[in-house]
Structure formats: structure tokens, C-alpha cells
C-alpha positions as CSV (number, residue, x, y, z in Angstrom):
1,M,-16.5,-11.2,-2.6
2,R,-14.9,-10.3,-5.3
3,D,-12.3,-7.4,-4.0
4,V,-12.5,-9.8,-1.3
5,G,-10.3,-12.3,-3.3
6,K,-8.3,-9.1,-4.9
7,L,-6.8,-7.8,-1.4
8,A,-6.3,-10.9,-0.5
9,V,-4.1,-11.9,-3.4
10,A,-3.0,-8.2,-2.7
11,S,-1.4,-9.0,0.4
12,L,0.0,-12.7,-0.4
13,F,2.1,-10.9,-3.4
14,A,3.3,-8.3,-0.4
15,T,3.9,-11.0,2.1
16,M,6.2,-13.2,-0.2
17,A,8.5,-9.9,-0.9
18,C,8.3,-10.8,3.1
19,A,9.2,-13.6,3.3
20,V,11.7,-13.1,0.8
21,L,13.4,-10.3,2.7
22,R,13.6,-11.3,6.1
23,F,15.5,-14.6,5.1
24,F,18.7,-12.0,4.4
25,L,18.1,-10.3,7.5
26,T,18.3,-13.2,9.8
27,G,20.0,-12.1,12.6
28,A,19.2,-8.3,12.7
29,P,18.0,-6.4,15.5
30,Q,13.5,-6.4,15.7
31,F,13.1,-3.4,14.5
32,I,15.9,-3.2,11.5
33,I,13.4,-6.2,10.1
34,L,10.2,-4.7,11.1
35,S,11.1,-0.9,9.2
36,T,12.7,-3.0,6.5
37,C,10.3,-5.6,6.4
38,G,7.0,-3.2,6.8
39,T,7.3,-0.6,3.9
40,P,8.2,-3.4,1.2
41,F,5.1,-4.8,2.0
42,A,2.9,-1.0,1.9
43,I,4.7,-1.0,-1.5
44,I,4.1,-3.5,-2.8
45,Y,0.1,-3.2,-1.4
46,L,0.1,-0.5,-2.9
47,I,0.6,-1.0,-6.5
48,S,-1.0,-4.5,-5.7
49,I,-4.2,-3.1,-5.2
50,Q,-3.8,-0.4,-7.6
51,L,-3.0,-2.4,-10.6
52,F,-6.3,-5.2,-9.1
53,R,-8.0,-1.5,-10.4
54,I,-10.7,-2.9,-6.7
55,P,-10.9,1.3,-5.1
56,T,-14.1,2.4,-7.2
57,H,-13.9,5.5,-9.0
58,D,-16.3,7.2,-6.4
59,E,-13.7,5.9,-3.4
60,Y,-10.3,8.0,-5.4
61,G,-12.7,11.0,-4.8
62,Q,-13.5,10.3,-1.6
63,I,-9.5,9.4,-1.4
64,R,-8.8,13.3,-3.3
65,D,-11.3,15.1,-0.5
66,V,-9.1,14.2,2.6
67,I,-5.7,14.6,1.5
68,G,-7.0,17.5,0.3
69,R,-8.2,19.4,3.3
70,Y,-4.3,18.7,4.6
71,L,-2.9,20.6,1.6
72,P,-2.5,24.0,0.9
73,S,-5.5,25.1,-1.0
74,S,-2.7,26.1,-4.6
75,L,-2.1,22.7,-4.7
76,R,-6.0,20.7,-3.6
77,Y,-7.3,21.6,-7.0
78,R,-4.0,19.4,-8.9
79,L,-5.4,16.0,-7.9
80,D,-7.4,15.5,-10.6
């Protein structure tokens, strides 16, 4: 359950940043708001997850395997 709390805090950080950004975008078209707020949310959320060390070593290995399927063979072993 500890990781769930960490995910909630990471989401809270990203949400607060997007709320501030959204305040400055009042009156902008909806697509601009979505793309402008969605991008920083994803970046802040992923950085927070990395800083809180939520994924385990095994999960990193699974991520490397999935990403490696889509890379050319010359780049597959550079992810380690």
C-alpha cells in the first residue's frame, strides 16, 4: 500500500502544476488547454515516479524488454 500512497502524491504534484497552468490559460481553446496541461502532467508524473523509486528492479527489466522489441537490434542492449 505504500506505493499507492507514493503514486497519489506524484499525481498530486502533477495536478497542482497543471492547475496553476490552467489558471493562466483561461479562455483558450479546449485543444490548447488539453495539450498544454497534459504534457507537463505526464512529464512531472513520470519524474515523480522515478524520484519516489516506485518501479522495482524487475519492473525496470520488463520495461526494457518491451521497449527493446521496438528498437533496432543495434540499440537493444544499450538500455542496460
